[in-house]
Backbone as JSON, one array per atom type, in Angstrom:
{
  "sequence": "MNAEEYITADNHLITTEMPNDEEIIEAIKNYECIEPEDEVTNKPIFFIQAFGFMNGILSFLEQQPDGSFNVDNSLIRNLAKLKKEVKLKYIASQQ",
  "N": [[73.51, 110.52, 85.33], [73.72, 112.22, 82.23], [76.14, 112.97, 79.81], [75.59, 115.75, 78.96], [74.03, 116.86, 80.92], [76.02, 116.87, 82.92], [77.78, 118.4, 81.86], [76.4, 120.89, 81.91], [75.69, 121.3, 84.48], [76.71, 123.23, 86.41], [75.64, 125.6, 85.3], [73.48, 126.62, 86.45], [74.06, 127.94, 88.94], [74.49, 130.43, 91.13], [76.6, 133.04, 91.09], [79.16, 135.19, 92.28], [81.23, 138.16, 92.14], [84.64, 137.32, 91.17], [87.34, 136.66, 93.19], [89.81, 138.84, 94.08], [93.65, 138.25, 93.51], [94.89, 138.83, 96.19], [92.83, 138.39, 98.07], [92.37, 135.67, 97.63], [94.83, 134.72, 98.41], [95.13, 135.37, 100.99], [92.77, 134.04, 102.01], [93.79, 131.35, 101.72], [96.15, 131.41, 103.26], [94.86, 131.8, 105.81], [93.47, 129.3, 106.22], [93.06, 126.65, 107.94], [95.2, 123.84, 107.92], [94.77, 120.43, 107.74], [96.62, 117.78, 108.24], [96.69, 114.61, 106.57], [96.67, 111.52, 108.0], [99.01, 108.9, 108.04], [98.08, 106.32, 106.39], [99.03, 104.07, 106.47], [98.95, 100.87, 107.37], [100.14, 97.97, 109.15], [98.66, 95.61, 108.47], [98.06, 92.07, 108.69], [98.69, 89.71, 105.93], [97.02, 87.19, 104.77], [97.49, 83.63, 103.68], [95.7, 82.93, 101.95], [94.71, 85.35, 100.68], [97.29, 86.41, 99.62], [97.56, 84.28, 97.72], [95.34, 84.93, 96.08], [96.16, 87.37, 95.54], [98.15, 87.06, 93.73], [97.09, 85.17, 91.9], [95.56, 86.83, 90.61], [97.35, 88.85, 89.45], [98.62, 86.81, 87.62], [96.56, 86.27, 86.01], [95.58, 88.65, 84.95], [98.08, 89.47, 83.43], [97.84, 87.15, 81.5], [95.64, 88.0, 80.11], [96.41, 90.48, 78.57], [96.98, 91.82, 75.65], [99.42, 90.58, 73.02], [102.64, 91.74, 73.66], [101.86, 94.08, 75.06], [103.08, 94.11, 77.37], [106.09, 93.83, 78.68], [107.2, 91.27, 79.74], [109.18, 88.93, 81.23], [109.33, 85.55, 80.58], [110.28, 83.7, 82.51], [109.92, 85.05, 84.61], [106.99, 84.89, 85.0], [106.67, 81.98, 85.31], [108.18, 81.95, 87.72], [106.38, 83.14, 89.51], [104.01, 81.77, 89.1], [105.22, 79.52, 90.51], [105.74, 80.52, 93.0], [103.06, 81.08, 93.76], [101.92, 78.49, 93.65], [103.45, 77.49, 95.9], [102.61, 79.2, 98.01], [99.96, 78.21, 98.3], [100.4, 75.7, 98.95], [101.36, 75.89, 101.49], [99.11, 77.31, 102.64], [97.37, 75.23, 102.85], [98.69, 73.36, 104.24], [98.5, 75.0, 106.78], [96.03, 74.89, 107.37], [95.66, 72.17, 108.31]],
  "CA": [[73.47, 111.72, 84.77], [74.4, 111.78, 81.08], [77.19, 113.83, 79.52], [74.89, 116.9, 78.86], [73.72, 117.12, 82.25], [77.34, 116.95, 83.66], [78.25, 119.68, 81.37], [75.68, 122.1, 82.07], [75.45, 121.19, 85.7], [76.99, 124.35, 86.96], [75.02, 126.77, 84.75], [72.34, 127.29, 87.56], [74.45, 128.22, 90.2], [74.61, 131.77, 91.42], [78.3, 133.45, 91.32], [79.38, 136.45, 92.75], [82.49, 138.33, 91.46], [85.61, 136.65, 91.51], [88.07, 137.34, 94.24], [91.08, 139.07, 93.44], [94.79, 137.45, 94.1], [95.16, 139.21, 97.58], [91.91, 137.8, 98.68], [92.77, 134.23, 97.28], [96.08, 134.49, 99.17], [94.4, 135.51, 102.41], [92.07, 132.92, 102.5], [94.73, 130.06, 101.93], [96.99, 131.61, 104.64], [94.04, 131.45, 107.15], [92.86, 127.89, 106.31], [93.67, 125.6, 108.99], [95.33, 122.57, 107.03], [94.77, 119.27, 108.45], [97.42, 116.89, 107.58], [96.03, 113.42, 106.8], [97.52, 110.64, 108.95], [99.44, 108.0, 107.33], [97.15, 105.18, 106.4], [100.01, 102.7, 106.25], [98.82, 99.88, 108.53], [100.67, 96.63, 108.84], [97.69, 94.57, 108.51], [98.69, 90.98, 108.18], [98.15, 89.23, 104.74], [96.86, 85.91, 104.87], [97.92, 83.08, 102.7], [94.63, 82.92, 100.93], [94.89, 86.62, 100.25], [98.55, 86.46, 98.91], [97.03, 83.45, 96.74], [94.36, 85.69, 95.34], [96.69, 88.62, 94.68], [99.21, 86.26, 92.68], [96.36, 84.69, 90.81], [94.91, 88.11, 89.99], [98.3, 89.37, 88.61], [98.99, 86.02, 86.38], [95.35, 86.29, 85.1], [95.77, 89.85, 84.3], [99.08, 89.27, 82.33], [97.49, 86.34, 80.62], [94.52, 88.86, 79.28], [96.85, 91.37, 77.79], [97.53, 91.46, 74.17], [100.8, 90.29, 73.07], [103.65, 92.86, 73.48], [101.6, 95.18, 75.88], [103.88, 94.17, 78.45], [107.42, 93.13, 78.62], [107.44, 90.56, 80.91], [109.98, 87.73, 80.85], [108.5, 84.27, 80.83], [110.88, 83.21, 83.73], [108.98, 85.93, 85.91], [105.57, 84.32, 85.15], [106.81, 80.66, 85.87], [108.58, 81.88, 89.28], [105.32, 83.77, 90.01], [103.4, 80.47, 89.32], [105.93, 78.52, 91.44], [105.3, 81.05, 94.26], [101.76, 80.75, 94.14], [101.79, 76.97, 94.22], [104.07, 77.29, 97.24], [101.71, 79.89, 98.87], [98.84, 77.41, 98.26], [100.74, 74.59, 99.84], [101.69, 76.52, 102.89], [97.94, 77.43, 103.09], [96.81, 73.91, 103.14], [99.41, 72.88, 105.54], [98.21, 75.84, 107.94], [94.57, 74.4, 107.59], [95.66, 70.96, 108.9]],
  "C": [[74.25, 111.47, 83.56], [75.48, 112.98, 80.91], [76.67, 115.44, 79.41], [74.73, 117.77, 80.2], [74.81, 117.63, 83.11], [77.84, 118.22, 83.23], [77.88, 121.0, 81.88], [75.23, 122.02, 83.67], [75.71, 122.63, 86.68], [76.3, 125.62, 86.39], [73.99, 127.36, 85.56], [72.8, 127.8, 88.64], [74.71, 129.72, 90.26], [76.0, 132.08, 91.84], [78.1, 134.77, 91.75], [80.7, 136.9, 92.03], [83.67, 137.69, 91.95], [86.53, 137.45, 92.3], [89.55, 137.64, 93.57], [92.42, 138.23, 94.01], [94.94, 137.59, 95.68], [94.07, 138.48, 98.49], [92.12, 136.27, 98.75], [93.89, 133.91, 98.52], [95.74, 134.53, 100.76], [93.63, 134.43, 102.76], [92.97, 131.52, 102.36], [95.68, 130.3, 103.09], [96.17, 131.22, 105.91], [93.38, 130.29, 107.05], [93.75, 127.12, 107.13], [93.86, 124.32, 108.13], [95.49, 121.52, 107.98], [95.53, 118.11, 107.89], [96.79, 115.54, 107.7], [97.19, 112.62, 107.26], [97.94, 109.56, 107.98], [98.61, 106.88, 107.49], [98.02, 103.81, 106.3], [99.93, 101.96, 107.5], [99.65, 98.71, 108.1], [99.97, 95.62, 109.15], [98.23, 93.37, 108.04], [98.03, 90.53, 106.86], [98.32, 87.89, 104.97], [97.19, 85.13, 103.69], [96.82, 83.14, 101.56], [94.47, 84.27, 100.25], [95.96, 86.8, 99.27], [98.12, 85.39, 97.39], [96.2, 84.27, 95.67], [95.09, 86.72, 94.68], [97.69, 87.97, 93.41], [98.37, 85.85, 91.41], [95.76, 85.66, 90.07], [96.01, 88.47, 88.82], [98.47, 88.33, 87.44], [97.57, 86.15, 85.45], [95.28, 87.56, 84.27], [96.86, 89.85, 83.16], [98.78, 88.31, 81.18], [96.47, 87.15, 79.39], [95.19, 89.79, 78.38], [97.03, 91.05, 76.54], [98.98, 91.5, 74.04], [101.62, 91.45, 72.82], [103.35, 94.02, 74.27], [102.4, 95.16, 77.01], [105.12, 93.2, 78.32], [107.99, 92.42, 79.52], [108.21, 89.02, 80.51], [109.16, 86.63, 81.26], [109.07, 83.74, 82.12], [110.14, 83.75, 84.93], [107.72, 85.1, 86.03], [105.61, 82.89, 85.6], [107.15, 80.97, 87.39], [107.35, 82.41, 90.04], [104.23, 82.61, 90.21], [103.88, 79.52, 90.13], [105.6, 79.07, 92.82], [103.94, 80.93, 94.69], [101.49, 79.23, 94.45], [102.39, 76.9, 95.69], [103.17, 77.86, 98.5], [100.47, 78.88, 99.12], [99.14, 76.13, 99.14], [100.86, 74.81, 101.29], [100.2, 76.86, 103.55], [97.09, 76.19, 103.42], [97.3, 73.3, 104.37], [98.76, 73.65, 107.01], [96.75, 75.43, 108.31], [94.43, 73.24, 108.51], [95.97, 71.09, 110.4]]
}
């Protein structure tokens, strides 16, 4: 769908008169609200996933133009050390 089709997509819909404030309030009052369940699950994160996450963060930071992120070099060094440690633990877990 191009931009013009997107903009004019609603032009062919049949509309009726707009509801007044009281009708809107009544519709909202009578609407049964279903609360979303917390999607927080404590799924285990495996070594290889953690390694991938850190690798992605480091790659992301390397790709940014200079000055776009105020990141201390020690943070990057520590993240690289942590990535190396996770990789070593992953290798040890495979043996």
